[in-house]
N, C-alpha and C positions, 0 to 999 in steps of 0.2 A: 582080945579082939583088938584091932588097929582101927582108927580112922584116917584114912588117905584123905585129904583135901588138896584140891586144884583151885588156884586163885584165879578169879578172870572177872568181866562182866558180862551180864547174862543176854542182852539184847544181840539179836541176829547181826547187827551191823559191826559189833565187835568180832565176830567170829575170826580167827586167825590173824588178829592182830599180835605185838610184842606182850602188851599186858595180859593177854589170855592164853599164855604158852600153859599156865596150868591147867586149865578146862580142856587144852588140846592133849596133855599128858593124859588127864583123867580119862577121855574119850580112847586113848590108846590102850591104855590099860585096859579098859572095860571090853575090848574089842579082843585083845590078846588071851582074857580069862573068861570070856563070855559072861559077862556081869552085866546085867540091864541097869543103867542109872536113870531112871524115871519116876521113881516116888518122889513126891512132893513132901519134904518134913523138915520143920526147923528153918525154914526160909531156904531151903536147899533142894537140890535134885541128889537123889540117895539111891544107891544099889548096895544090895548084901552079895558076897561072894566067896570064894576061896582061893587064896592065893599062896602057893607052896606050904598049904596043909594049914596055913591061918584063916581065921574069919577075918575079912575085911569090911569096912563100910567105905565104900567110894561118895567123895562129896563135891558136888560143884555147887557153892553158895549162890543163891540169888539175890543177895542184898545188893549187889554193886561191890567193887574193890574195896572201897574206902570203910565200907561198914562188915566187912568178914567177918569179925569177931560176933557179930549179933546171931549168927549161923554155926558157927565153931562150937561157941561155948555151950549153948543149948544142946547140940549135938553130943559133946564131950560129957554133958552131964548126964543127959538121957542113957546112954549107953555105960556109963561109970569107968570110963577109962582113965588110966593114969596117963594124961597129957606128957608127961616128961619122957614117958617110955613108948606110947602105944598112939600118938598122935604124928603123923608126918604131914607136913606143909609143903606144897609145891608152888614155887613162885617166879618169876620173870626177874632178872638181874642185868641193871644196864651197866654195871662195872666189868661185868664177864664177857669176854669174846662169843659171838654167835655159837650155840651149841655146846659151849663148855660147862660143866656142871659143879657146882660146891656143894658138898654136904655138911652140916653144922650139927650138934647135938643140941645147942641153944644159943642164944646170944640175941643184940639188938636188932630192931626193925632194920637199920642200916639205909634209912629213909625211905623205905615203902612202905606205903600208908597200908595196906592191907595187912601187911605182917604188924605193923603198929596198931593196928585195931585189935587182932587178935590177942596181942599183948596187953592192951587195954583191959579186954575183958577177962581174959584167963587172971590177970593179976600179976602172971611173972612171964619170964623170958625162957623158960625151961620145956622148950619140944622142939624135936627133931626138924630138920625142912632140907629141902633138896632145892635148890635156886639154880635155875635154867638161864645162862647167859643168852640176852638179847643184843647185844652191842652196845657200845657207847653211844650217846648223842651228840650227832654232829655239830659242832658249832655253828651258832646262829639260829639252831632248832628251837622250838619251843618245847619243853620238855614232856607236856600232856598230847601234844600232836604227835611227836617221835612214837611213844608208849603205847598211843592208839592207832598207830600205822601200821601198813602191813609189812611182811618181809621181802625182801628182793628176792629175784630168781636163785641169784648167787648165794643167798642165806637160808634158802628153803632147803637144800641139803643136808647143811649144816645143823637145822633144827630138827629135822628128822633124826639125825644121828644122836642130837643131844637128848631128845625124848627117849630114843631107844636106851642109851646108856644111863638116861635117869630110871628107866623102869627096872633095868638091872641092877642099878643102885638100890632101889625101893624092895626089889626082891631079898637083898643081900639084910636088908635094916628089918625085915619081917623074920628073917631067921635070929635077930638079937646081935647082929655083928656088925654094928653101925662102924665100929673102929677098923674092921676090913674094908667097909665099903669107903671111907675117908680116905685110908691109904690107897685104894685102887684109883678111885676116881677125882680127887680132889690135888689132880695133876696141873701144871701150868700151860702143859701144851693140850691141844685138842685136836679130833680127830677131823680132817677135813673131808670133803665129798670125795676125793681121789683118795682118802685112806691112808694121808700121810699125816703125821704127827707133827702139827705145828706150833708154834708160839706165839703169843698174842703181842 
């Protein structure tokens, strides 16, 4: 069994903001595989389903971003998963261009407060993650205002492409082939809405 958790903030006002790309990913995955993510358990919206023959629990923490670990740790404990191999966390990343994705087997939080809190609660950095680029903060912008802001019209198709590619990567990771997923998706270029492989 795998736990796939997308990070975000639960209130309606945060829908479709940069920081909520993890929630948008879970919504898209749930729609594609007809999984209802409506059960409230362990401070999260959860849903059980099957993806590529694997049992999965889809998770959207209701704790707010900075306390994501308060939900992820109890869920991991309850389902007795091996977090190093069976937990996949999806989050936003301001160091990547809009729509570009980066897969990691483990690692530091990289300044992301949601990941930092999960690491704190799990007691280690060993869990798989997919980071979806939301673009670098422009000069003069407050970081909180930027990540809680909405995507521009130009960015929206790039983000849809990023979510699509992240879903393909997650499906590959569920087959136990994270190395192949990393080789295929951790490229410097990204696919624009015109289908051109660009460079950041």
